C-alpha positions, 0 to 999 in steps of 0.5 A: 364217636359215631356208632360207638355203642352199637359197634360195640354191642354188634361186636360183642354178639358176633363174638359168640359165633367165632370158632364154630365150624357149622351155625345152627338156625338156633345160633343164628337166632340167638345172636339175632335177638342180641342184635335186635336189642343193639339196634333198639338200644341204638334208638332204631325205628321199631319197624326198621329193626324188625324188617331188618332182623327178619331179612338177616335171619331169612339170608343167614339160615338159607345161605350157601357158605362161600368157600373163602368165608367161614360161617361166622364171617358169612353171617357178618358179611350179610348183616354188612350188606343189609346195613348198607342196603338199609342206608341207601346202598350207594352215595348220592350226590346233588341232582345238577340241573341241565342248565344252571343255576342248580337251585338247592333249598335247605330246610330243617328245624332250629338247632339242627346246624343248618345254617353253618353245615350249609355253608360247608356245603357250599364251601365243598362244592366249590373246592371239590366240584369247582362250582361257583356257588351262592349262599342265600339269607332267607332265615329272616327271623332269627336274630343275627341268622343273616350275620352268622351265614355271612361270616360263615360264608366268607370263611368258605370263600362263598358269596352271600345274597341278602336284602335284610329282614325282607320277604323270604319268597322274594329275597329267594326269587332275587337270589336266583335272578342274581346267580344267572346274571353273575355266574353262580351255577348253584344257589344254596338257600337258607331258609328259617327253622322252628322249634317244631313244624308248623303251619306257618313254617311249611306255608312259607317253605311251600312258598319259596318252593313254588317261587324258585322251583328247586332242583333239590330240597335237602333236610338238615337233621341232628343226628344226636335227636334220634327218633325225634330227627326221624320223625321230623324227616317224615313230617317234612317229607310229607307236608313239604316233600324233600329229596335228601337229607343231611345229617348233622352231628353224626361224629358225636352220635354214639347210637346212630338211630337216626341215620340208620332209620331215615332212608327206610321211613321216608325213602329219601337218601342221607347225601352228606354228614357233618362231622366236627364243628371245623369247616372241613367237618363235612364228608359224602355219606356212603352207606357201605363205608358207614356200614364197614365202621358200624362193624368194626372194619374201618374205612380206609376210602374215606381216610385215603380221601382225607389225605388226598384232600388235605395233601398238595400233590407237588409237597407230596412229591417233593417229600416222596424224593426226599424219603427216596434220598433219605434226607428228611428234616424237622421241616418235613416233620412239622408238615406232616404234623399239620397234614394230620391235623387237617385229616381231623387228627390222630383220634379220628384217623385210628377210628378209620383204621381196619381192625381197630374197634371203638373199645381199642380206642377207649383207653388211648388218650390222643392228646391233640395239644402234643402236636401243637407243642411239638410244632412250637419246638420246631418253630424255636429252632433255627432253620439251620437246626431244623434242617440238620438236628444233629447240631443240636447241643444242650445249649441250643436245645435249652434254648429251643426249649425256653423259646417254645415254654417247654423242657429239654425232655421235651426236645429229647423226645421230639428228636427221638421221634423224628429220628424213628421216622427217618430210620424207617424211612431210610429202610423203605427207601432201600426197598426193604420193610421196617422192623415192626416188631422192633419198633413196638419194642422201643428199638431202632431198625438196626437193634439200638434200643431208645432210652427212657420210660423202660425203653419203649417207644412212645407215640407223640401224643 
């Protein structure tokens, strides 16, 4: 997970401050030494680390403690604020041209995920911002690069302009003219990459820049390459001039050095982040939310946004009505499982919850395949059985289990999970609160204990 090792190290450092009524300057300097080591181990740029520690130490030793905060909370707040500032302060979007089309040049080294993530970005602007994007295939050197862009473009529903292995500068110019004629209001030009920055690469990119006058040059960096990514960013910015950064593979980067360093080194904001291989594995980069994740305080706003993106308003209204009338059925349960998958799965959702540290999730084995098994069981039922699970006799359960390639015990486990959901929904619809203590002990809200595995309620994964 993103920033996992850094988050753990910082959590351990701040533990030493808890419970102290007053913090001395020596206490703060001791903790800052550990924070400094944690940042360097996370591959954060040395100069960036030095400046960060100096700012936090100065503010923490001279801070007046707010009435609502303990001294240790005050230090954590200062660290949170400085982390947010280090990564840019606030989220920034692509600069939209006053007269369309907006032209965005996508640049980066080979292997950074530019083509795939560039297509995801185009898809995001089509879906979320109601744009009519156009992808342009200007990588005419890498084998199958044009085909790759066409395939991903089709998957996100965005047209691709290509002229085969021609002159990239002319292709870019023709694409912008095509966009003007056909009403495409934002153009994403996928340029060629290299294994390293060289004169040939930069000359070509400069020529494309001169030909189409892009409104924004976005650099794609692989978060997992750490300081190599930061060095590449500095090189591209010096030779070409970039406007923003797209950080790919951020979900797999447990250290976080590149994300924490690139703004300070280049002065350019990270605007988007790649968070998975799926086509919806992209999100706007919010420095404040990222700082909150690093310090183990969760990211509820992003979680809510993911829910809003994946949820149909009409479907949500119908579900709310069913809950109010206590008439949920297994069709609704299957829909909830699908929505959870759209939001990145249970593990991703748990990682955004406040109060849940990365270490808390280390021993949580979320088997996402179990959701598929549950969906298979529900699909194996008749419509009548899905609407009224109480009619599932032993013979019906055997048929359902066989149809899904599973066991009768799996059917029983699914029904228990569903019964708990329906019982809680019934309580909530009456304005009550579910008996969480009882649920944690594996009991139904009315006191009857679940059977199996020591009476403990088991999550469906």
